TORSEVO-474040 format. One record per residue: residue number from 1; residue in one letter; x, y, z of N, C-alpha, C in turn. Coordinates in Angstrom, 2 decimals, always signed. Atoms other than C-alpha are relative to their C-alpha. Layout:
BEGIN
+-----+--------+---------+---------+---------+---------+---------+---------+---------+---------+---------+
! num ! residu !     n.x !     n.y !     n.z !    ca.x !    ca.y !    ca.z !     c.x !     c.y !     c.z !
+-----+--------+---------+---------+---------+---------+---------+---------+---------+---------+---------+
! NUM !      A !       X !       Y !       Z !       X !       Y !       Z !       X !       Y !       Z !
...
+-----+--------+---------+---------+---------+---------+---------+---------+---------+---------+---------+
//
This chain:
BEGIN
+-----+--------+---------+---------+---------+---------+---------+---------+---------+---------+---------+
! num ! residu !     n.x !     n.y !     n.z !    ca.x !    ca.y !    ca.z !     c.x !     c.y !     c.z !
+-----+--------+---------+---------+---------+---------+---------+---------+---------+---------+---------+
!   1 !      V !   +0.83 !   -1.20 !   +0.00 !   +0.00 !   +0.00 !   +0.00 !   +0.87 !   +1.25 !   +0.00 !
!   2 !      V !   -0.88 !   -1.16 !   -0.08 !   +2.80 !   +2.43 !   +0.92 !   +0.71 !   +0.22 !   -1.34 !
!   3 !      E !   -0.69 !   -0.12 !   +1.28 !   +4.65 !   +1.67 !   -2.33 !   -0.94 !   +0.56 !   -1.07 !
!   4 !      L !   +0.97 !   -0.48 !   +0.96 !   +1.50 !   +2.25 !   -4.39 !   -0.29 !   +1.48 !   +0.25 !
!   5 !      E !   +0.26 !   -1.40 !   -0.33 !   +0.76 !   +5.51 !   -2.55 !   +1.18 !   +0.88 !   -0.42 !
!   6 !      T !   -1.20 !   -0.74 !   +0.38 !   +4.35 !   +6.66 !   -3.11 !   +0.07 !   +0.19 !   -1.51 !
!   7 !      R !   -0.02 !   -0.11 !   +1.47 !   +4.10 !   +5.90 !   -6.85 !   -1.06 !   +0.99 !   -0.50 !
!   8 !      I !   +1.07 !   -0.92 !   +0.41 !   +0.79 !   +7.77 !   -7.15 !   +0.42 !   +1.43 !   +0.27 !
!   9 !      L !   -0.43 !   -1.35 !   -0.33 !   +2.17 !  +10.82 !   -5.36 !   +1.17 !   +0.46 !   -0.87 !
!  10 !      A !   -1.14 !   -0.35 !   +0.85 !   +5.41 !  +10.72 !   -7.39 !   -0.47 !   +0.36 !   -1.40 !
!  11 !      K !   +0.55 !   -0.30 !   +1.32 !   +3.45 !  +10.62 !  -10.65 !   -0.69 !   +1.36 !   +0.02 !
!  12 !      N !   +0.69 !   -1.28 !   -0.12 !   +1.27 !  +13.50 !   -9.48 !   +1.00 !   +1.15 !   +0.13 !
!  13 !      D !   -1.01 !   -1.05 !   -0.19 !   +4.32 !  +15.51 !   -8.36 !   +0.70 !   +0.35 !   -1.31 !
!  14 !      A !   -0.63 !   -0.25 !   +1.29 !   +5.92 !  +15.10 !  -11.80 !   -0.93 !   +0.83 !   -0.90 !
!  15 !      L !   +0.97 !   -0.76 !   +0.79 !   +2.74 !  +16.36 !  -13.48 !   -0.20 !   +1.41 !   +0.58 !
!  16 !      A !   +0.12 !   -1.31 !   -0.64 !   +2.49 !  +19.20 !  -10.95 !   +1.18 !   +0.90 !   -0.40 !
!  17 !      A !   -1.18 !   -0.76 !   +0.43 !   +6.03 !  +20.27 !  -11.88 !   -0.19 !   +0.52 !   -1.43 !
!  18 !      K !   +0.29 !   -0.45 !   +1.38 !   +4.95 !  +20.42 !  -15.54 !   -1.00 !   +1.15 !   +0.02 !
!  19 !      N !   +0.98 !   -1.09 !   -0.12 !   +1.92 !  +22.54 !  -14.57 !   +0.69 !   +1.27 !   +0.48 !
!  20 !      R !   -0.68 !   -1.15 !   -0.56 !   +4.17 !  +24.83 !  -12.51 !   +0.85 !   +0.70 !   -1.07 !
!  21 !      A !   -0.81 !   -0.57 !   +1.08 !   +6.52 !  +25.31 !  -15.46 !   -0.89 !   +0.67 !   -1.05 !
!  22 !      W !   +0.95 !   -0.57 !   +0.96 !   +3.55 !  +25.95 !  -17.77 !   -0.49 !   +1.35 !   +0.50 !
!  23 !      F !   +0.44 !   -1.27 !   -0.59 !   +2.24 !  +28.64 !  -15.40 !   +1.12 !   +1.03 !   -0.06 !
!  24 !      A !   -1.14 !   -0.93 !   -0.05 !   +5.69 !  +30.21 !  -15.00 !   +0.33 !   +0.53 !   -1.39 !
!  25 !      G !   -0.30 !   -0.41 !   +1.36 !   +6.29 !  +30.29 !  -18.75 !   -0.99 !   +1.00 !   -0.56 !
!  26 !      R !   +1.04 !   -0.92 !   +0.47 !   +3.10 !  +32.29 !  -19.19 !   -0.28 !   +1.11 !   +1.02 !
!  27 !      E !   +0.17 !   -0.99 !   -1.07 !   +3.47 !  +34.42 !  -16.04 !   -1.42 !   -0.01 !   +0.55 !
!  28 !      I !   +1.34 !   +0.19 !   -0.55 !   +0.20 !  +33.02 !  -14.68 !   +0.14 !   -0.33 !   +1.48 !
!  29 !      L !   +0.05 !   +0.29 !   -1.42 !   -0.46 !  +33.11 !  -10.95 !   -1.12 !   -1.02 !   +0.22 !
!  30 !      A !   +0.99 !   +1.05 !   -0.27 !   -2.22 !  +29.88 !   -9.93 !   -0.14 !   -0.18 !   +1.51 !
!  31 !      L !   +0.30 !   +0.15 !   -1.42 !   -3.89 !  +29.63 !   -6.53 !   -0.99 !   -1.13 !   +0.19 !
!  32 !      N !   +0.83 !   +1.17 !   -0.28 !   -5.46 !  +26.48 !   -5.08 !   -0.81 !   +0.29 !   +1.26 !
!  33 !      L !   +0.89 !   -0.28 !   -1.12 !   -8.47 !  +27.25 !   -2.86 !   -0.54 !   -1.30 !   +0.57 !
!  34 !      V !   +0.43 !   +1.22 !   -0.67 !   -9.23 !  +24.53 !   -0.33 !   -0.79 !   +0.35 !   +1.25 !
!  35 !      S !   +0.80 !   -0.20 !   -1.21 !  -11.78 !  +24.21 !   +2.45 !   -0.91 !   -1.20 !   +0.18 !
!  36 !      S !   +1.08 !   +0.96 !   -0.20 !  -14.50 !  +22.07 !   +3.93 !   -1.15 !   +0.38 !   -0.94 !
!  37 !      P !   +1.19 !   -0.37 !   +0.78 !  -17.73 !  +21.87 !   +1.92 !   -0.80 !   +1.07 !   +0.76 !
!  38 !      G !   +0.86 !   -1.02 !   -0.60 !  -19.84 !  +24.96 !   +2.56 !   +0.73 !   +1.13 !   +0.71 !
!  39 !      A !   -0.76 !   -1.06 !   -0.69 !  -17.02 !  +27.18 !   +3.88 !   -0.07 !   +1.33 !   -0.74 !
!  40 !      G !   +0.17 !   -1.24 !   +0.73 !  -17.68 !  +29.73 !   +1.14 !   +0.98 !   +0.25 !   -1.13 !
!  41 !      K !   -0.96 !   -0.17 !   +1.09 !  -15.09 !  +29.09 !   -1.59 !   -0.64 !   +0.64 !   -1.22 !
!  42 !      T !   +0.64 !   -0.48 !   +1.22 !  -17.49 !  +29.66 !   -4.47 !   -0.52 !   +1.43 !   +0.17 !
!  43 !      T !   +0.51 !   -1.35 !   -0.26 !  -19.12 !  +32.73 !   -2.92 !   +1.15 !   +1.00 !   +0.05 !
!  44 !      L !   -1.18 !   -0.87 !   -0.04 !  -15.68 !  +34.23 !   -2.21 !   +0.53 !   +0.24 !   -1.41 !
!  45 !      L !   -0.45 !   -0.15 !   +1.39 !  -14.67 !  +33.57 !   -5.83 !   -0.94 !   +0.93 !   -0.78 !
!  46 !      E !   +0.95 !   -0.86 !   +0.70 !  -17.87 !  +35.18 !   -7.15 !   +0.24 !   +1.47 !   +0.34 !
!  47 !      R !   -0.23 !   -1.39 !   -0.44 !  -17.22 !  +38.31 !   -5.11 !   +1.34 !   +0.52 !   -0.53 !
!  48 !      T !   -1.32 !   -0.39 !   +0.51 !  -13.54 !  +38.39 !   -6.11 !   -0.08 !   +0.34 !   -1.48 !
!  49 !      I !   +0.15 !   -0.22 !   +1.44 !  -14.46 !  +38.11 !   -9.78 !   -0.70 !   +1.33 !   -0.26 !
!  50 !      R !   +0.75 !   -1.25 !   +0.21 !  -16.99 !  +40.94 !   -9.54 !   +0.83 !   +1.22 !   +0.39 !
!  51 !      D !   -0.77 !   -1.15 !   -0.49 !  -14.67 !  +43.20 !   -7.54 !   +1.23 !   +0.30 !   -0.86 !
!  52 !      L !   -1.25 !   -0.19 !   +0.74 !  -11.60 !  +42.67 !   -9.75 !   -0.19 !   +0.00 !   -1.52 !
!  53 !      Q !   +0.24 !   -0.04 !   +1.43 !  -13.28 !  +42.60 !  -13.16 !   +0.55 !   +1.30 !   -0.58 !
!  54 !      G !   -0.60 !   -1.17 !   +0.61 !  -11.44 !  +44.97 !  -15.44 !   +1.41 !   +0.29 !   +0.50 !
!  55 !      E !   -1.35 !   -0.19 !   -0.54 !   -8.32 !  +44.91 !  -13.24 !   +0.90 !   -1.20 !   -0.25 !
!  56 !      L !   -0.75 !   +1.25 !   +0.18 !   -7.24 !  +41.26 !  -13.56 !   -0.76 !   -0.93 !   -0.93 !
!  57 !      K !   +0.60 !   +1.06 !   +0.79 !   -7.85 !  +38.50 !  -16.05 !   -0.06 !   -1.24 !   +0.91 !
!  58 !      L !   +0.19 !   +1.13 !   -0.90 !   -9.31 !  +35.77 !  -13.83 !   -0.64 !   -1.17 !   -0.74 !
!  59 !      Y !   +0.53 !   +1.25 !   +0.55 !   -9.97 !  +32.16 !  -14.86 !   -0.16 !   -0.96 !   +1.17 !
!  60 !      V !   +0.26 !   +0.92 !   -1.12 !  -11.36 !  +29.37 !  -12.69 !   -0.10 !   -1.43 !   -0.49 !
!  61 !      I !   +0.20 !   +1.44 !   +0.13 !  -10.95 !  +25.62 !  -12.62 !   -0.81 !   -0.41 !   +1.21 !
!  62 !      E !   +0.98 !   +0.29 !   -1.04 !  -13.92 !  +24.44 !  -10.62 !   -0.06 !   -1.50 !   +0.27 !
!  63 !      G !   -0.01 !   +1.42 !   -0.35 !  -13.53 !  +21.08 !   -8.84 !   -1.13 !   -0.38 !   +0.91 !
!  64 !      D !   +1.07 !   +0.57 !   -0.81 !  -16.44 !  +19.08 !   -7.49 !   -0.10 !   -1.48 !   -0.31 !
!  65 !      Q !   +0.22 !   +1.41 !   +0.31 !  -17.41 !  +15.45 !   -7.25 !   -1.07 !   -0.15 !   -1.09 !
!  66 !      A !   +1.10 !   +0.10 !   +0.97 !  -20.58 !  +16.06 !   -9.28 !   -0.64 !   +1.37 !   -0.18 !
!  67 !      T !   +0.77 !   -1.18 !   +0.43 !  -22.79 !  +18.76 !  -10.87 !   +0.88 !   +1.05 !   -0.67 !
!  68 !      V !   -0.68 !   -1.14 !   +0.64 !  -21.90 !  +21.85 !  -12.88 !   -0.43 !   +1.31 !   +0.66 !
!  69 !      N !   +0.58 !   -1.17 !   -0.66 !  -23.57 !  +24.23 !  -10.43 !   +1.01 !   +1.11 !   +0.28 !
!  70 !      D !   -0.97 !   -1.03 !   -0.37 !  -20.45 !  +26.02 !   -9.20 !   +0.65 !   +0.62 !   -1.23 !
!  71 !      G !   -0.54 !   -0.54 !   +1.24 !  -18.98 !  +26.39 !  -12.68 !   -0.96 !   +1.01 !   -0.62 !
!  72 !      E !   +1.00 !   -0.93 !   +0.54 !  -22.23 !  +28.02 !  -13.81 !   -0.03 !   +1.29 !   +0.82 !
!  73 !      R !   -0.01 !   -1.19 !   -0.86 !  -22.12 !  +30.40 !  -10.82 !   +1.21 !   +0.88 !   -0.33 !
!  74 !      I !   -1.23 !   -0.75 !   +0.30 !  -18.53 !  +31.41 !  -11.67 !   -0.14 !   +0.71 !   -1.35 !
!  75 !      R !   +0.19 !   -0.63 !   +1.32 !  -19.37 !  +32.05 !  -15.34 !   -1.01 !   +1.15 !   +0.10 !
!  76 !      A !   +0.99 !   -1.07 !   -0.18 !  -22.43 !  +34.08 !  -14.28 !   +0.60 !   +1.22 !   +0.69 !
!  77 !      A !   -0.68 !   -1.11 !   -0.68 !  -20.13 !  +36.18 !  -12.07 !   +0.92 !   +0.76 !   -0.95 !
!  78 !      G !   -0.78 !   -0.71 !   +1.00 !  -18.08 !  +37.02 !  -15.17 !   +1.37 !   -0.55 !   -0.33 !
!  79 !      A !   -1.32 !   +0.57 !   +0.30 !  -15.07 !  +34.69 !  -15.33 !   -0.16 !   -1.28 !   -0.82 !
!  80 !      P !   -0.01 !   +1.29 !   +0.69 !  -14.30 !  +31.90 !  -17.78 !   +0.30 !   -1.11 !   +1.02 !
!  81 !      A !   -0.19 !   +1.11 !   -0.96 !  -14.52 !  +28.58 !  -15.94 !   -0.18 !   -1.32 !   -0.71 !
!  82 !      V !   +0.17 !   +1.37 !   +0.46 !  -14.15 !  +24.90 !  -16.62 !   -0.30 !   -0.84 !   +1.23 !
!  83 !      Q !   +0.41 !   +0.88 !   -1.09 !  -15.86 !  +22.33 !  -14.42 !   +0.76 !   -1.32 !   -0.13 !
!  84 !      V !   -0.68 !   +1.29 !   -0.04 !  -13.78 !  +19.29 !  -13.42 !   -0.65 !   -0.82 !   +1.10 !
!  85 !      N !   +0.65 !   +0.87 !   -0.98 !  -15.83 !  +16.58 !  -11.74 !   +0.85 !   -1.24 !   +0.23 !
!  86 !      T !   -0.88 !   +1.09 !   -0.38 !  -13.89 !  +13.92 !   -9.86 !   -0.72 !   -1.32 !   +0.22 !
!  87 !      G !   +0.75 !   +1.22 !   -0.28 !  -16.70 !  +11.37 !   -9.45 !   +0.14 !   -0.34 !   +1.47 !
!  88 !      A !   -0.19 !   +0.42 !   -1.39 !  -15.84 !   +9.44 !   -6.31 !   +1.26 !   +0.60 !   +0.62 !
!  89 !      G !   -1.25 !   -0.57 !   -0.51 !  -12.51 !  +11.29 !   -5.97 !   -0.25 !   +1.15 !   +0.95 !
!  90 !      C !   +0.20 !   -1.00 !   -1.05 !  -12.07 !  +13.56 !   -2.98 !   +0.89 !   +1.24 !   -0.18 !
!  91 !      H !   -0.91 !   -1.12 !   +0.21 !   -9.59 !  +16.05 !   -4.52 !   +0.34 !   +0.09 !   -1.49 !
!  92 !      L !   -0.54 !   -0.14 !   +1.34 !   -8.22 !  +17.42 !   -7.76 !   +1.44 !   -0.52 !   -0.01 !
!  93 !      E !   -1.37 !   +0.44 !   +0.18 !   -4.98 !  +16.00 !   -9.12 !   +0.61 !   +0.81 !   -1.15 !
!  94 !      A !   -0.71 !   -0.83 !   +0.98 !   -2.33 !  +17.61 !  -11.34 !   -0.44 !   -0.27 !   -1.43 !
!  95 !      D !   +0.43 !   +0.29 !   +1.37 !   -3.48 !  +15.79 !  -14.49 !   -1.37 !   +0.59 !   -0.29 !
!  96 !      M !   +1.33 !   -0.62 !   +0.17 !   -7.05 !  +17.05 !  -13.96 !   +0.14 !   +1.50 !   -0.26 !
!  97 !      V !   -0.25 !   -1.43 !   +0.19 !   -5.73 !  +20.60 !  -13.70 !   +0.56 !   +0.24 !   -1.40 !
!  98 !      A !   -0.57 !   -0.15 !   +1.35 !   -3.68 !  +20.14 !  -16.89 !   -1.09 !   -0.10 !   -1.06 !
!  99 !      R !   +1.11 !   +0.13 !   +0.95 !   -6.80 !  +18.96 !  -18.75 !   -0.92 !   +1.22 !   +0.07 !
! 100 !      G !   +0.82 !   -1.20 !   -0.17 !   -8.76 !  +21.88 !  -17.31 !   +0.64 !   +1.21 !   -0.66 !
! 101 !      L !   -0.72 !   -1.11 !   +0.64 !   -6.08 !  +24.32 !  -18.48 !   -0.09 !   -0.07 !   -1.51 !
! 102 !      A !   +0.10 !   +0.17 !   +1.46 !   -6.19 !  +22.87 !  -22.00 !   -1.35 !   +0.49 !   -0.51 !
! 103 !      A !   +1.34 !   -0.44 !   +0.40 !   -9.93 !  +23.54 !  -22.12 !   -0.19 !   +1.49 !   +0.26 !
! 104 !      L !   +0.21 !   -1.39 !   -0.42 !   -9.77 !  +26.93 !  -20.36 !   +0.84 !   +1.00 !   -0.80 !
! 105 !      R !   -0.94 !   -0.82 !   +0.76 !   -6.75 !  +28.36 !  -22.22 !   +0.16 !   +1.42 !   +0.57 !
! 106 !      P !   -0.16 !   -1.32 !   -0.62 !   -5.95 !  +31.20 !  -19.79 !   +1.08 !   +0.84 !   -0.70 !
! 107 !      A !   -0.94 !   -0.93 !   +0.63 !   -4.15 !  +34.27 !  -21.14 !   +1.25 !   +0.16 !   +0.84 !
! 108 !      S !   -1.24 !   -0.31 !   -0.71 !   -0.56 !  +35.05 !  -20.24 !   -0.24 !   +1.18 !   +0.93 !
! 109 !      G !   +0.13 !   -1.08 !   -0.96 !   -0.28 !  +37.28 !  -17.19 !   -1.28 !   -0.01 !   +0.81 !
! 110 !      S !   +1.28 !   +0.06 !   -0.70 !   -3.61 !  +36.14 !  -15.78 !   +0.13 !   -0.71 !   +1.35 !
! 111 !      V !   +0.09 !   +0.73 !   -1.27 !   -4.70 !  +34.55 !  -12.50 !   -0.95 !   -1.17 !   -0.21 !
! 112 !      V !   +0.85 !   +1.20 !   +0.04 !   -6.04 !  +31.00 !  -12.38 !   -0.30 !   -0.42 !   +1.42 !
! 113 !      M !   +0.45 !   +0.46 !   -1.31 !   -8.05 !  +30.16 !   -9.31 !   -0.48 !   -1.44 !   -0.17 !
! 114 !      I !   +0.40 !   +1.40 !   +0.03 !   -8.38 !  +26.43 !   -8.71 !   -0.84 !   -0.25 !   +1.25 !
! 115 !      E !   +0.86 !   +0.30 !   -1.15 !  -11.37 !  +25.69 !   -6.50 !   -0.04 !   -1.52 !   +0.16 !
! 116 !      N !   -0.11 !   +1.44 !   -0.22 !  -10.59 !  +22.25 !   -5.12 !   -1.30 !   -0.55 !   +0.57 !
! 117 !      V !   +1.14 !   +0.68 !   -0.59 !  -13.17 !  +19.71 !   -3.98 !   -0.01 !   +0.32 !   +1.49 !
! 118 !      G !   +0.11 !   -0.29 !   -1.42 !  -14.47 !  +20.55 !   -0.50 !   +0.46 !   -1.16 !   +0.87 !
! 119 !      N !   -0.61 !   +1.09 !   -0.76 !  -12.21 !  +18.46 !   +1.74 !   +1.28 !   +0.56 !   +0.62 !
! 120 !      L !   -1.20 !   -0.50 !   -0.66 !   -9.52 !  +19.27 !   +4.29 !   +1.06 !   -1.08 !   +0.22 !
! 121 !      V !   -0.97 !   +1.07 !   -0.19 !   -7.67 !  +15.94 !   +4.08 !   +0.83 !   -0.20 !   -1.26 !
! 122 !      C !   -0.75 !   +0.39 !   +1.21 !   -6.67 !  +14.75 !   +0.59 !   +0.68 !   +1.15 !   -0.73 !
! 123 !      P !   -0.68 !   -1.05 !   +0.76 !   -5.95 !  +18.11 !   -1.10 !   +1.31 !   +0.47 !   +0.61 !
! 124 !      A !   -1.27 !   -0.40 !   -0.64 !   -3.15 !  +18.71 !   +1.42 !   +1.18 !   -0.75 !   -0.60 !
! 125 !      M !   -1.08 !   +0.84 !   +0.50 !   -1.11 !  +15.89 !   -0.12 !   +0.27 !   +0.17 !   -1.49 !
! 126 !      F !   -0.11 !   -0.03 !   +1.45 !   -1.65 !  +16.66 !   -3.81 !   +0.35 !   +1.39 !   -0.51 !
! 127 !      D !   -0.48 !   -1.21 !   +0.64 !   +0.41 !  +19.39 !   -5.45 !   -0.62 !   +0.07 !   -1.39 !
! 128 !      L !   +0.61 !   -0.17 !   +1.31 !   -1.34 !  +20.79 !   -8.51 !   +0.88 !   +0.84 !   -0.93 !
! 129 !      G !   -0.85 !   -0.92 !   +0.74 !   +1.48 !  +23.07 !   -9.64 !   -0.30 !   +1.44 !   +0.32 !
! 130 !      E !   +0.41 !   -1.34 !   -0.40 !   -0.08 !  +26.07 !   -7.93 !   +1.13 !   +0.75 !   +0.68 !
! 131 !      R !   -0.96 !   -0.83 !   -0.74 !   +1.91 !  +28.97 !   -6.49 !   -0.23 !   -0.16 !   +1.49 !
! 132 !      A !   +0.31 !   +0.11 !   -1.42 !   +0.07 !  +28.60 !   -3.17 !   -1.35 !   -0.65 !   +0.21 !
! 133 !      K !   +1.30 !   +0.48 !   -0.49 !   -2.67 !  +26.75 !   -1.36 !   -0.53 !   +1.07 !   +0.94 !
! 134 !      I !   +0.67 !   -0.95 !   -0.89 !   -5.15 !  +29.04 !   +0.35 !   -1.15 !   -0.75 !   +0.65 !
! 135 !      V !   +1.07 !   +0.71 !   -0.71 !   -7.31 !  +27.44 !   +3.02 !   -1.01 !   +1.03 !   +0.50 !
! 136 !      I !   +1.09 !   -0.88 !   -0.44 !  -10.67 !  +29.03 !   +3.76 !   -0.69 !   -0.70 !   +1.17 !
! 137 !      L !   +0.63 !   +0.53 !   -1.21 !  -12.05 !  +28.50 !   +7.25 !   -1.20 !   +0.87 !   +0.33 !
! 138 !      S !   +1.22 !   -0.70 !   -0.38 !  -15.61 !  +29.46 !   +8.09 !   -0.16 !   -0.06 !   +1.52 !
! 139 !      V !   +0.17 !   +0.00 !   -1.45 !  -16.33 !  +30.52 !  +11.66 !   -1.09 !   -0.98 !   +0.44 !
! 140 !      T !   +1.05 !   +0.94 !   -0.34 !  -19.38 !  +28.25 !  +11.54 !   +0.51 !   -1.44 !   +0.17 !
! 141 !      E !   -0.59 !   +1.33 !   -0.11 !  -17.06 !  +25.23 !  +11.36 !   +0.63 !   -0.25 !   +1.37 !
! 142 !      G !   -0.66 !   +0.13 !   -1.30 !  -15.48 !  +25.90 !  +14.75 !   +1.48 !   +0.33 !   -0.10 !
! 143 !      E !   -1.38 !   -0.46 !   -0.04 !  -12.07 !  +27.09 !  +15.82 !   +1.01 !   -1.13 !   +0.04 !
! 144 !      D !   -0.93 !   +1.12 !   -0.16 !  -10.59 !  +23.60 !  +16.13 !   +0.44 !   -0.64 !   -1.32 !
! 145 !      K !   -0.37 !   +0.61 !   +1.29 !  -10.23 !  +22.85 !  +12.39 !   +1.51 !   -0.10 !   -0.22 !
! 146 !      P !   -1.46 !   +0.15 !   +0.19 !   -6.48 !  +23.64 !  +12.30 !   +0.59 !   -1.12 !   +0.86 !
! 147 !      L !   -0.47 !   +1.09 !   -0.85 !   -6.02 !  +21.15 !  +15.15 !   -0.42 !   -1.36 !   -0.56 !
! 148 !      K !   +0.50 !   +1.26 !   +0.56 !   -8.14 !  +18.46 !  +13.47 !   +0.64 !   -0.34 !   -1.35 !
! 149 !      Y !   -0.55 !   +0.20 !   +1.35 !   -6.59 !  +18.93 !  +10.01 !   +1.34 !   +0.72 !   -0.13 !
! 150 !      P !   -1.27 !   -0.76 !   -0.02 !   -3.00 !  +20.05 !  +10.70 !   +0.76 !   -0.03 !   -1.32 !
! 151 !      H !   -0.75 !   +0.07 !   +1.26 !   -1.58 !  +18.85 !   +7.36 !   -0.47 !   +1.07 !   -0.98 !
! 152 !      M !   +0.52 !   -1.01 !   +0.92 !   -3.87 !  +21.14 !   +5.39 !   +0.44 !   +1.40 !   +0.40 !
! 153 !      F !   -0.35 !   -1.35 !   -0.44 !   -3.17 !  +24.19 !   +7.51 !   +1.51 !   +0.25 !   -0.09 !
! 154 !      R !   -1.45 !   -0.15 !   +0.21 !   +0.59 !  +23.53 !   +7.32 !   +0.32 !   +0.16 !   -1.49 !
! 155 !      A !   -0.25 !   -0.07 !   +1.45 !   +0.40 !  +23.08 !   +3.53 !   -0.41 !   +1.34 !   -0.59 !
! 156 !      A !   +0.49 !   -1.28 !   +0.51 !   -1.43 !  +26.39 !   +3.09 !   +0.95 !   +1.13 !   +0.34 !
! 157 !      E !   -0.82 !   -1.19 !   -0.24 !   +0.48 !  +29.64 !   +2.72 !   -0.84 !   +1.14 !   +0.55 !
! 158 !      L !   +0.89 !   -1.06 !   -0.44 !   -2.56 !  +31.71 !   +3.60 !   -1.28 !   -0.63 !   +0.48 !
! 159 !      M !   +1.31 !   +0.43 !   -0.46 !   -5.76 !  +31.23 !   +5.58 !   -0.93 !   +1.20 !   -0.04 !
! 160 !      I !   +1.02 !   -1.03 !   +0.01 !   -8.89 !  +33.26 !   +4.99 !   -1.08 !   -0.42 !   +0.98 !
! 161 !      L !   +1.07 !   +0.25 !   -0.95 !  -11.35 !  +33.46 !   +7.86 !   -1.28 !   +0.59 !   -0.59 !
! 162 !      N !   +1.20 !   -0.37 !   +0.74 !  -14.80 !  +33.56 !   +6.30 !   -1.24 !   -0.05 !   +0.90 !
! 163 !      K !   +1.29 !   -0.06 !   -0.68 !  -18.37 !  +34.25 !   +7.43 !   +0.11 !   +0.64 !   +1.38 !
! 164 !      T !   -0.22 !   -0.66 !   -1.29 !  -17.14 !  +36.53 !  +10.21 !   -1.22 !   +0.81 !   +0.46 !
! 165 !      D !   +1.22 !   -0.69 !   -0.40 !  -20.50 !  +38.32 !  +10.13 !   -0.85 !   -0.86 !   +0.93 !
! 166 !      L !   +0.77 !   +0.91 !   -0.85 !  -21.86 !  +35.25 !  +11.94 !   +0.63 !   -0.20 !   +1.38 !
! 167 !      L !   -0.68 !   +0.17 !   -1.29 !  -19.42 !  +35.53 !  +14.88 !   -0.90 !   +0.22 !   +1.22 !
! 168 !      P !   +0.85 !   -0.17 !   -1.18 !  -22.08 !  +36.91 !  +17.27 !   -0.92 !   -1.19 !   +0.28 !
! 169 !      H !   +0.96 !   +1.10 !   -0.13 !  -24.11 !  +33.74 !  +16.69 !   +0.65 !   -1.37 !   +0.19 !
! 170 !      V !   -0.69 !   +1.28 !   -0.14 !  -21.45 !  +31.04 !  +17.03 !   +1.07 !   +0.09 !   +1.08 !
! 171 !      D !   -1.07 !   +0.05 !   -0.99 !  -18.93 !  +29.93 !  +19.64 !   +1.30 !   -0.22 !   -0.76 !
! 172 !      F !   -1.25 !   +0.09 !   +0.75 !  -15.61 !  +30.69 !  +17.98 !   +1.08 !   +0.76 !   +0.74 !
+-----+--------+---------+---------+---------+---------+---------+---------+---------+---------+---------+
//
């Protein structure tokens, strides 16, 4: 099992390195947004797209296990998006991102936001070639998430605390 896991991660890491080189060669900033389901990744992206329209070229790779709902929301907000459904998979992998990029065709000098599948376990281990992982924590989830999921919070370069308007109503 360990040998198989090592081979899977090594293959993914090699593909992630190719993605990273592809981004670098086009001066594209790629950010991997990770969180629990319902933490507000899609809503944060919608707001970001609306607020930065005209200032930045934003593209989105939208990861979910099923449906095209979030991809449709992102396109309605004004950004090109490609939906990548993982089926039973609990995270995006580097090859899925590469296929998404081929379909999306982001412009040089743009920003690609990768909205990973809602999960705080598996995405911590899988490099997609992004510049940084950004973990989004909703106050409604409780303050103990970094303790319960330390690998994700260590893998992230930035944490966004979301839904702070609900602080008066939750124990956080």
